[in-house]
N, C-alpha and C positions, 0 to 999 in steps of 0.2 A: 448372146440373150438368154438362150437355152440355160446355161449353165448359172445365169444370175438368177433365172425363175427357181432354179431348183436352190442354189444357197438361201433364197427367201423363203421355200418353203421349208427347208430345214432349219432355219432361224426360228422362222415361227411356230413350228413342230417342237424344238426347244424351248421357247417360250410357253406354250402351251403346257409341257410337262412338269416344267416348273411351278407353273401357277396351280396345276393339280396338286403336284407335291407339299404346295405352301397349305391350299385347301384342306389336304389334308391330314397336313401337322393341324392345323387349329383345330379339325373336328374330331382328333384324336384326344384335346384336351375336354370336350363336349362329352365326348363316352367316357372317359376316365370319371369328369363329373359326375354325368348320371349313373355310373356303375356307384360311387360312393354315396350317392345321394338317395339310392336304392338301398344300399346297406343301412345307411340312418332312417328310414322310414320303417327297414325292418327292424331294427332295435328299438325305434319307438313305438310300433305294435306291441311288441313282447311287453314292454313297459306298461304301458297302457293297460294292455289286457281287454277285460268286460268292460272300460271305460268308452273303448273307441277311438277313430284317429279325431276325432272334434272335440276331444277331451285335454284339459291344461295339461294332464299328466302326458300324452302324448306329444304334445307342442313342446313341451320344455324339455322332453327325452331327446327329441328330435336335434333342437338347438343346440342341445348340450353334446351328443354327438358328432357335430359338425363343425360346435365351438373345438373340442378338444382335438379335431385333426386337421384344424385351421393353420396350423405352422409345423405340421410331419410333412414331409419330403415321399410325395407318392409317388409321382413320375418324373423321369428325366431329371433329377434332382429340384423338383419344384415344389414347394409347399402344395398344400390341398387349396389355400387361400388364394395362391399365383394362377394354379389351374383352374379356376372359378372365372377367374379374370380373363386369361387367355381362350379359353372357349367362347363358339358361337353359341352365346347368350339365347334361351329360350324365352322370348317375350310373351305378351299376352296372347297372341294369335296360335301360339303351340303350347302352352302350359295352361292356359288358361288363367283365371283370377279374375282382379279387380282395376277399373279405371275410375279413380275418384278424383274429381276438382273441387276443393275447399275456399272459401272466402271467413278470410280474418277479418272481423268488423273493424275497418278502420276509425270508425266515429266513437266505437268502445276504445280504442286507442290512445285518441285525443281526448276523449272524456277521464282515462287513466292518467294521462299525463298533465291535463290543465289544474290551474288552481283559480277556478271559473265559480267559486262560492259568491252570491248578489252581484255576479256579471248576468247584465239584461242580454246580453250579445251573443254569446259564447254557444247555446243553444239553438237564439234564433238562426247563428251563421251554419249550424249543423240541419238544421231542416231544411234551409234553403239550399245548401249545398246538395243533400240527398235527392230533393225535385231536378235538381240540374243534371245530376248524374246520372239519374232515372230517365231524363228526357234526353241528354246527349249522349248515352250509353260510353262517356268516357271513362280513359282509364285512370286518369290525372286527380283522384279526390283532393289532396293534402293543395292544390293549387287551386282548387276552385273553392275551397274550405279559407284559405288565406283570402282570394278577392272578395266572397261573401262578407267575410270579418270587418273588411277595409271599407265597402261599402256601409254596412252599418256603425262602423265606428273609425272614422277615415283618421284619427287623431290618437288610436288607441297604441297601445304599447305591447306586441304580443310577449315581450321576456316580460311582464305582469305576469299573463294568462298561462305562459308556459317558463316559468323562471329557472328550471334545471335543465331545460333544453337549447332557450334563446339567451342569448348576452343581452344585456341592458345598452339600449343606443344602437342595435344592430337596425338594418335598413329591413322594410318588407320583403325585400330580395333574399337576404340573407337569413331572415328569420324561417320566410320559406323553404330554405335550403338546409335549415338545421332541422324544421320538422319533417322534413320527408325524408334525412336521415337518419334521422330516429324513428320514424315509422317503418322504414325499411330494415332496421334492426331488431325492431320487435317482430317483425313479420319474420326475420332469419331464425329468431329466438322461439320462436311456435314452429318452424320449420325443423331446426335442431332438436326439440321437445317431440316432434312429430316422427324422426327418424330414429332415435333412440326408443319410442315405444313400439314401433313395426320391428327395431329389431327385436326387443324382446319377445316382441310375439314370433318371431321366429320365421318372417319373410326372407326368403333368399333375394338377393340382387334386385332390390327394389330400386326404381326409379324417380328419384324427388326433385322437382323442381319448382323456383318460384316463377309466376307467369308475367309479362310485362302488367297487368291492369293490379293495380294496387291492392295487396292483401289478397291476393289468388296464387293458390296451392296448387301444383299437378300433381299427384301420385299415381303412379302403375306399380300394382302389387301382383306378382306373379304365381299362382301357385294356391292363392288364398280360397279358401273352400269355406271359412264362417264369415259369409259375408256382413251378417246382423254386428256380430260381436265386432267385428273391425269399425265398422260404423260407429259404433257406441265410443270404441278407443279411441277414435279417430276426435269426436266432438268434444271428450271430456276435458275441463279445463286443466292447466296445469295445478299442482300443489306443491306448492314450495313452503318448506317449514325451517325453522331451526332448532335444534333439540339440544340440551346441556348432554354429556357422556359420563361414562360410570367406569371405572376399573374393574376388569374380570376379574382381578383376585377378589373382589369383596364378595362374589356369587361363584367362585370357582369351585366350590362346594356342590353347587346344586346342579353344573356342568358334569362334575362327576358322576355323580347319583344317576345324572340323565342319561349318560353313556354306561353305568352299568347296568341299568334297567336294559338297555337295549339287548345289549350283549347277552340276557340273560332270558330275552324273550324267544321263545320257542318256535313262535311262528316267524320271525327276521332269519337273518342271514349270520348273525353274529355278531354284527357289527354297531357299536353306539356310537353316538353325536360325534366326540373327537377323534374318532378312528378314521371319519368320512375326511378329514383335513391333511392336508399334509404339512404345516408348520401350525403350531401352538404358540400361546404366551409370549409375546414379544416384548420385552420391557421397554422398548424403546417406542412400541406402541402399545401404551396400555391398555388401550380400548379393542382392542384385536382379539375377536374369540380364537380366529383361525384362519385359515389361506385353504382355500378347496380349489381343483378344476373342473370345470364346466359343469361336465358329467356328473358330478357328486352334489350340485347344488340343489335339485328334486329331492333328492332324499333329505338332506338336512333341512330343506324347506318344510318338508312333512314333519320329520322329528319336532324343530320349534314350533311348529304350530299345532301340535299333538295337544290332546288334555295334560297328558302326563307332564310335558313342558311348561304350560299353564299352572300347573299346580305347583311344579318343582322351583320353577325361575321366579326372583322378584319380580311383585306386582307393576314396578317401575322400572323394569328393564324393557327395552325393546332392541331386538336385534335386526340387524339390516345390513346388505350387501353393499360395497362400494362399487362405486359404476364401471370404473374402468380397471380392467385386470392387470396385473403387472407380470412381465414375461421375464422368465428365470429358469436355471438349468435346475431339473428336478429328476431322482432315481427312484426307479419303479422297485419297491422291496422284492418284487414277486421276482422278476426277471432279471434285475440287476442294472437295463436301461436307463442312462441319461439321456435325456432330451430335454428340448426349452417348450415348456407351457405357459400357458397362460392363468394364472391364479387369482382366484377371486379373493377379497377381505372382505369376510362378516365381521361387523364390529356391534359394539354395545353401547346403544343411546340410553339416554334418563331420560322418564318421562314424567309430566305432574299429572295423575288424574288419566293416564293414556293420553295426552296431550302434550305438543310441544312447547316449549318453552315462548316460542314466537314465531306466529304466521309468517308466509312471506310476501303479504298483500303489504306490509310496512314499505317497503324498498320502494324510493322513488326515483332511482338513477343508478347505475352502474356500469363502470369502465374498464377495459384493460388498460394498465399506464407502464412505461419502463421507469424505473430508476437509474437516473444516469450516474450518480454517486457510489452505489450498489452494485449496478451491472444487472439489473435482475428484473423479469416482469411481476408485477404485483396487481390486483383487484380493488380499485376504488369503490366503494358503495356508501351510499346514503341513504338514510330513515327520517320517516315521518316525526315530526316532531314530539310526540307523543311516546310513540314506538321507540324513541332515541333515550327517553327515560327509563324504558323499561330494558334499554339493550344496554346501559350505563348498571344498572340492577346486574344484571345477567352477567356481564363482564368482569363487574367488582366481585361476586360470587365464586367465578371462577379462574382466577390468576392461576397460571402454570397447567392450567387443565386444556382441553378440546371444547370446541362448538361445532356443531356437525349442522352442513350446510346441504339439506335433505330435498330432492326431488323427486312427485310421484313414488315415492319411497324406496329411491336409492342414494346412497351417500356420495356427492359429488366432490366434498370435502369436508374438511374437519381442523382447519387451524386451530395451532395452540394460542391461548388468550396470555398476550405478556403484558399488559396492562388495563387499567379501566376505562372503557373508551365513553367520551362523552361528549354529544353534541349531535350523535346519530351520524356521524361520519367514520368509516373504518376503512383499514388497509389490509386486505390478506394478501399474505404472502405463501411461498412452498414451494421454490424452484421450479415455478411454472415455465415451460416452453410458451411462445407468443400463440400458439394457437391455443393451449391449454386455458391461458388468461382470458382470452376472447371469450373460449366456451363457456369458462364459470358467468362471466360478466352477464353473458347470454342468458344463462341459468338464472341467476340473480334478477335478468330483467324479466322474464319470463313468468318469473311467481307474480309479479306483481303485476302482469297483463288482466286487465278486467273485459278483455275480449273475447266476447263468443266466436266459436267457429262454425259456420254453416257449411253443410254439403249442399253444394249447388248441381251440381250433377254427380252419377255413380254408376258405371255399367258392369254387369259381369259377363265374363266373356268365359264361354267354354272351350277347351282344346282343341273342340273336333272342329271350329273356326278353321283353325293350320291348314 
């Protein structure tokens, strides 16, 4: 019995040591993450200077530093992005930040989907649904809406009210399921827009999730200090726009002059605009100004928004970044070291008196599809009748040219126009993965969503709580 007891103690001790080693292993990733985040803070502080840690320059410099090392191997063969994921995450209780619950207006979503002009029942059903939801605290707005609409108009056909979402002849049950799915998709679209905005703001490891109640989204934002600014960022509506594009060779001289001016500036570092790019002038992408690593984006943005740029660049040119970087091999000219980096592309958009060719609220529906014949993913998009006529004129004027889809100032896609598109139905191709096609469809749908976003609760948490 004594030997069994000793064996049990030995096994328990080995297990305890094993668990301690596992804990230390994962804690080491946290320490490495903290080390590099401290370096990012020091870099951002030096870049921001007197502007301080709450400035745009600090935020962009911090994000640029983190982005620049995200694919570098920094510990035991792991990249920094992998190290961040493997470490013990510091939540709100340890790092401080914000906990925010948002409510996307489901009534506004239904209104944006509906063809209810002259329909006496639609708004009445919305009003009755609001009353029932408030009284019962129900999580299922769409089901209650369908019930209330059916009470008001028992013989009504929801496919007439929601012609882009409900098939003609569908039962009330099928119509309700279709509306629920569409509302869910549009809330997911809002979630994706918020995720991208938060990422651009520089929040590290945010937690974003859709809650059970229709239209509610929970956000946990560790480390956030600019609370009022974040709240305004979250409440602002998505801004979807369609732009014509312009080949860079049409204003290459202006870019060269702007670059020369920067090199000659005695107060600068001897670098002009084009010096910050890794690649420039791509004949296969004529609207590409250049590609740059994340760390150089702040400097480029500062140049292209300067008075000199406004004076030298054509008034109908607007420069914007593509939202997703392309990962490729790049060689540092100073060290000769080649490594994989994320390169962001700056493209040239064409404006009409500073405005886009078409605003995004004209999109009635969008979905990701798969072409069985071609074996690829594409995005199908429908527009309102008036917009369809404008779209036909725009596409007719841009055959073999690109038209850019821009959300919140960032280019999500710039497909080439192959022929005149009439009737408002377009197919957008581009060697999409399934997820990329879904994301683009969500972008298009988020642009038409007229739903407001309300902050129903927000809590600022200090790190001292942990």
